[in-house]
Structure formats: C-alpha cells, structure tokens
C-alpha positions in Angstrom: 8.9 3.0 -35.0 11.3 0.3 -33.5 9.8 -2.2 -30.9 11.7 -0.7 -27.9 10.5 2.9 -28.7 6.9 1.7 -29.3 7.1 -0.2 -26.0 8.2 3.1 -24.1 5.6 5.0 -25.9 2.8 2.6 -24.8 4.0 2.6 -21.4 4.1 6.4 -21.0 0.6 6.4 -22.5 -0.6 4.0 -19.7 1.1 6.3 -17.1 -0.7 9.2 -18.5 -4.1 7.5 -18.5 -3.6 6.4 -14.9 -2.7 9.9 -13.9 -5.8 11.1 -15.6 -8.0 8.5 -13.8 -6.4 9.6 -10.6 -7.2 13.2 -11.2 -10.7 12.3 -12.0 -11.1 10.2 -8.8 -9.9 13.3 -6.8 -12.2 15.6 -8.7 -15.2 13.5 -8.2 -14.6 12.5 -4.7 -16.2 15.6 -3.0 -19.3 15.6 -5.3 -22.7 14.7 -3.9 -24.2 12.4 -3.5 -21.6 10.3 -2.1 -22.0 6.5 -2.2 -21.7 5.9 1.4 -23.2 2.4 1.4 -20.8 1.5 -1.4 -17.8 2.8 0.3 -18.5 1.1 3.6 -19.0 -2.2 1.6 -15.8 -1.8 -0.3 -13.8 -0.9 2.8 -15.3 -4.0 4.7 -14.4 -6.1 1.8 -10.8 -4.9 1.6 -10.4 -5.3 5.3 -12.0 -8.9 5.3 -9.5 -10.1 2.6 -6.4 -8.5 4.0 -6.5 -8.3 7.8 -5.5 -12.0 8.5 -2.8 -12.2 5.7 -1.3 -8.8 6.8 -1.0 -9.9 10.5 0.5 -13.2 9.6 3.1 -11.6 7.2 3.9 -8.8 9.7 5.1 -11.3 12.4 7.8 -13.0 10.4 8.7 -9.9 8.7 9.3 -8.1 11.9 11.2 -11.1 13.3 13.6 -11.2 10.5 14.4 -7.6 10.7 14.9 -7.8 14.5 17.1 -11.0 14.3 19.2 -9.5 11.3 19.7 -6.1 13.0 20.2 -7.9 16.5 23.1 -10.0 15.0 24.5 -7.0 13.4 24.4 -4.8 16.3 26.0 -7.6 18.4 29.0 -7.6 16.0 29.6 -4.1 16.3 28.8 -3.8 19.9 25.6 -1.6 19.7 23.2 -4.0 21.2 21.3 -1.2 22.9 20.3 0.3 19.5 18.6 -2.8 18.3 15.1 -1.7 19.3 15.5 1.6 17.6 16.8 0.3 14.5 14.3 -2.6 14.0 11.2 -0.6 15.1 12.0 2.3 12.8 12.7 0.0 10.0 9.3 -1.7 10.5 7.4 1.7 10.9 8.9 3.7 8.2 9.5 1.0 5.5 8.2 -2.5 6.2 4.7 -1.7 7.5 3.4 0.6 4.6 5.0 -1.8 2.1 3.5 -4.8 3.6 0.1 -3.1 3.7 0.3 -1.8 0.2 1.3 -5.2 -1.2 -1.4 -7.1 0.3 -4.1 -4.4 -0.4 -3.0 -4.5 -4.1 -2.6 -8.2 -4.1 -5.8 -9.2 -2.4 -8.1 -6.3 -2.6 -6.9 -4.7 -5.7 -7.1 -7.7 -7.9 -10.6 -8.4 -6.7 -11.6 -4.8 -7.6 -10.0 -5.1 -11.0 -11.9 -8.3 -11.8 -15.3 -6.7 -10.8 -14.7 -3.7 -12.7 -13.4 -5.7 -15.7 -16.4 -7.9 -15.6 -18.8 -5.0 -15.6 -16.9 -3.5 -18.5 -17.0 -6.6 -20.7 -20.8 -7.0 -19.9 -21.2 -3.3 -21.1 -22.5 -2.3 -17.6 -20.1 0.9 -17.8 -21.4 1.8 -21.1 -24.9 1.6 -20.0 -24.2 3.7 -16.9 -22.8 6.4 -19.1 -25.8 6.3 -21.3 -27.9 7.0 -18.4 -25.8 9.8 -17.4 -24.3 8.1 -14.4 -20.6 8.6 -14.0 -19.0 5.2 -13.4 -16.0 6.9 -11.8 -18.3 8.7 -9.2 -20.4 5.8 -8.6 -18.1 2.7 -8.8 -14.4 4.0 -8.7 -14.4 6.5 -6.0 -15.9 4.3 -3.3 -13.5 1.6 -4.1 -10.4 3.9 -4.1 -11.4 5.6 -0.9 -12.1 2.2 0.6 -8.6 1.1 -0.2 -7.1 4.3 1.4 -9.0 3.7 4.6 -8.1 0.2 5.0 -4.5 0.9 4.1 -4.3 3.4 6.9 -5.8 1.0 9.5 -3.8 -2.0 8.4 -0.5 0.0 8.4 -1.3 0.7 12.2 -2.0 -3.0 12.7 1.2 -3.9 10.9 3.3 -1.6 13.0 2.1 -2.9 16.2 2.3 -6.6 15.2 5.7 -6.0 13.7 7.1 -4.3 16.6 5.8 -6.8 19.1 7.2 -9.5 16.9 10.6 -8.0 16.7 10.7 -7.3 20.5 9.9 -11.1 21.2 12.3 -12.4 18.9 15.2 -10.0 19.9 14.5 -10.2 23.7 13.4 -13.8 24.1 15.4 -15.6 21.4 18.5 -13.5 21.3 18.7 -12.6 24.8 18.4 -8.8 24.4 17.5 -6.4 27.3 13.9 -5.2 27.4 14.7 -1.9 28.8 17.4 -1.1 26.3 15.0 -2.3 23.4 12.3 0.1 24.5 14.6 3.0 25.7 16.5 3.2 22.3 13.3 3.3 20.4 11.9 6.2 22.4 15.2 8.0 22.2 15.5 7.9 18.5 11.9 7.7 17.2 9.8 10.8 16.6 6.1 11.7 15.8 7.0 12.5 12.1 8.2 8.8 11.6 4.5 7.8 12.4 3.2 10.5 10.1 5.3 9.5 7.2 4.3 5.8 7.6 0.6 6.8 7.5 1.2 9.1 4.5 2.8 6.4 2.6 0.1 3.9 3.5 -2.6 6.5 2.2 -0.7 7.0 -1.1 -0.2 3.4 -1.5 -3.8 2.6 -1.0 -4.8 5.4 -3.4 -2.5 4.1 -6.1 -3.4 0.4 -5.6 -7.2 1.4 -6.1 -6.5 3.6 -9.1 -4.4 1.1 -10.9 -6.8 -1.7 -10.3 -9.7 0.5 -11.5 -7.8 1.6 -14.7 -7.0 -2.0 -15.7 -10.6 -3.0 -15.0 -12.0 -0.2 -17.1 -9.5 -1.2 -20.0 -9.3 -5.0 -20.4 -8.1 -6.3 -23.6 -11.3 -8.1 -24.5 -13.4 -11.0 -23.2 -12.8 -13.1 -20.0 -9.4 -13.9 -20.7 -8.7 -10.1 -21.0 -10.1 -9.6 -17.6 -7.7 -12.2 -16.1 -4.7 -10.6 -18.0 -5.8 -7.2 -16.5 -5.9 -8.5 -13.1 -2.3 -9.7 -13.3 -1.1 -6.5 -15.0 -2.8 -4.4 -12.4 -0.8 -6.2 -9.6 2.5 -5.9 -11.3 2.0 -2.3 -12.3 1.0 -1.4 -8.7 4.0 -3.3 -7.3 6.5 -1.3 -9.5 4.8 2.1 -8.9 4.8 1.4 -5.1 8.5 0.8 -5.0 9.2 3.8 -7.0 6.9 6.1 -5.0 8.6 4.7 -1.8 11.9 5.6 -3.0 10.7 9.3 -3.7 8.8 9.6 -0.4 11.6 8.3 1.7 14.2 10.6 -0.1 12.0 13.7 0.5 11.3 12.7 4.3 15.0 12.2 5.0 15.8 15.6 3.4 13.0 17.4 5.1 12.9 16.0 8.5 16.2 15.8 10.5 17.0 12.6 12.4 16.5 12.7 16.0 19.7 12.5 18.0 20.6 11.0 21.2 
C-alpha cells in the first residue's frame, strides 16, 4: 500500500473512531448515576480558562469586522446597512467560531492532557477492570461541560462583539447610532440567534469528543500525551471549519433571508 493511500486509510480510521466515541457519549449521557459534581467542576474549569481570553478576542474581532464593513459600505453608499452586516457576521459566524477555538484550544487541550495522563498511568484500564465505564464517569461530564460553556460563551462573544462593532463604527468611523441599530433590527431574525447557539453546542461537543479521543489514545509515554494534545487541537480546528461550512449551507437553504 502506497504512503498516500495508507495516510488516507489511517485518517478515515481515526474519523470512524471519533464518531464511535461521539455515539458512546450520546448513549451514556442519559444513564444514571450522572456525575453531577464532575460535570459542574469541568464546566467551571472550562469557563475559568476561557472567559477572559474569549472576551478579549471578541472585542478586536468585532472591531475589525465593523471597520472593514463600514469602509466597504461607505464606498458603495450603503452606510445604513453597516449595523446589520457587521452584527449578523458576528452573530452567525464569528461568535461560534471564536468560542469553539478557545474552548478547544484552552479547555480541550487541558482535557486531553488529563485523560492522556490517566491513560498512561493505566487508570483507565483499572476503571474498566473494576467494571466502571470511563466514558460514563470521565468523558461524558467533560463533553457536556464543554457544550454548556460553549453555549454561554457564545452569548458573551455575541454581546461583546456587537458592542465593540458599534463603538468602532459609530465613534471612530462617524456612523449613525440610529441607522446602526435600525438596520440590525430590520434584517436580523430569531433563527440567526438559534443557529449561532446550535453551532456553539455542536462545536463544544466536537471539541470535547476529539480531546477525549486523543487523550484515550496517546502514542505512548509522556511525549505521546504532548503530541496527542497538539493533534487534538489541530483535528478540532479542521473539523470545526468543515462543520461550519456544512451548517451554514444548510441554514441558508432552509431559512430564507429577512427582507426590508
């Protein structure tokens, strides 16, 4: 078997194993007893390492979008639509992606390192010998914690990003506050918020599952755990952008744009 074919086969094998783990997480999630304490601790950990970086990234991200769109709308004489364009871009695209990247990069890497350390210390094998499912006891609370924090952070990024865009467009570019808010109210709709939250939930789930998968399958030794953390972040980023393309395409086909 040639090297490219072997590489593709290995990649597809990993995708299949990640999908299997995702199904196991969904299957074990409703089972009792649910590790509520572990879930709360993991959610708090995710929040503690992502809230401040997320807010700090959201402000310049929203500003860049607002300034770029403000400059473009001035060139074509459509300044009154700056608010709608920038706010919808932040709400539908930027906010879920910023949230997912930070959840995967900060929280997911820590989860991968924790699970990987437990794996090389044979704690996972010991749990299985005792009849305790590591997926139910360790993976499910972490994945659900990532989903919860992703939903909450997505709302934070949306608010901070829109406020940052408003400030830079109105204060620095001389835009009209009334036109900024009126255009957003005229073109935005409730499904825009729903699709943003759905994306955030999917991204958080994927980040948690990929981090857990790489943690459960390190290549061996402490160095293998470090490599697994790097691989988990890269794989998560690739999957997130692919999922974003798919979800956005489906949303634009199913939900008609709101007219003036």
